[in-house]
C-alpha positions in Angstrom: 281.3 75.4 57.5 277.6 75.6 57.6 276.2 79.1 56.8 272.6 79.9 57.8 270.3 80.7 54.9 269.8 84.2 56.3 273.5 84.9 56.5 273.4 87.6 53.9 270.6 89.4 55.7 272.6 89.2 59.0 275.7 90.6 57.2 273.6 93.5 55.7 272.2 94.3 59.2 275.7 94.5 60.6 277.1 96.6 57.7 274.2 99.1 58.1 275.5 99.7 61.6 279.0 100.7 60.6 279.2 104.3 61.6 279.9 107.1 59.2 283.6 107.7 59.0 284.5 104.1 59.9 285.2 100.9 58.1 285.1 97.2 59.0 286.5 94.1 57.4 285.0 91.0 55.9 286.6 88.9 58.5 285.5 91.0 61.5 281.9 90.8 60.3 282.1 87.1 59.8 283.6 86.5 63.2 280.9 88.6 64.8 278.3 86.5 63.1 279.9 83.3 64.4 281.4 82.3 61.0 285.1 83.0 61.8 286.2 81.5 58.5 283.4 83.1 56.5 285.1 86.3 55.3 284.7 85.2 51.7 280.9 84.7 52.3 280.7 88.3 53.6 282.4 89.3 50.4 279.8 87.5 48.4 277.1 89.3 50.4 278.7 92.6 49.7 278.8 91.8 46.0 275.1 91.2 46.1 274.2 94.2 48.3 273.9 96.9 45.7 270.2 96.4 45.1 269.2 95.9 48.7 266.6 98.1 50.4 267.3 99.7 52.7 270.7 100.7 51.4 273.7 98.7 52.5 276.9 100.8 52.7 279.1 98.1 51.2 281.8 100.6 50.5 282.6 100.6 54.3 283.8 96.9 54.2 287.4 96.4 53.2 289.9 93.6 53.6 291.8 93.0 56.8 294.6 95.3 55.7 292.4 98.2 54.7 292.6 97.5 51.0 289.7 98.2 48.7 289.6 94.6 47.5 286.0 94.8 46.5 286.2 98.0 44.4 285.7 96.2 41.1 282.1 95.4 42.2 281.1 99.0 42.2 279.8 101.0 39.2 283.2 102.5 38.3 286.8 101.9 39.1 286.9 104.8 41.6 283.3 104.6 43.1 284.2 102.8 46.3 287.0 105.2 47.0 284.7 108.2 46.3 282.1 106.9 48.6 284.6 106.3 51.4 286.0 109.8 50.8 282.4 111.2 51.1 282.4 109.4 54.5 285.5 111.3 55.5 287.8 108.3 55.0 291.2 109.0 53.5 292.2 106.6 50.7 295.5 106.4 48.8 296.6 103.7 46.4 293.4 101.7 47.1 294.3 101.6 50.8 292.4 103.1 53.7 294.7 105.5 55.5 294.9 105.5 59.3 293.2 102.1 59.1 293.7 101.2 62.8 292.1 104.5 63.8 289.0 104.2 61.6 288.5 100.4 61.9 285.2 99.4 63.5 285.0 95.9 65.0 281.4 94.8 65.5 282.5 92.3 68.2 283.6 95.3 70.3 280.6 97.6 69.6 277.7 95.2 69.2 276.1 92.3 71.1 274.2 89.5 69.4 
């Protein structure tokens, strides 16, 4: 799969649009950007997002099951969960609770 050189920037632009109190998934963001099999690339972008300006709320991106699969890339073991809880997201055992209710699909809410 060919990924455009500005793919990370595109990912960051989408992630900045995830509303407070909502989460999205690596795969949903990849699909929206036309890279349906690019979920792993979105993960790489999230790993590199911590120094981006303006801020990228990478904590709002979880795996397709609502698991905090990227939590090890935050400053501490619980930082991703704490940031989500500050956003009003309930998390238990590294899993977003009520995932279907708080899931935000950019393909349904944005247009390219």
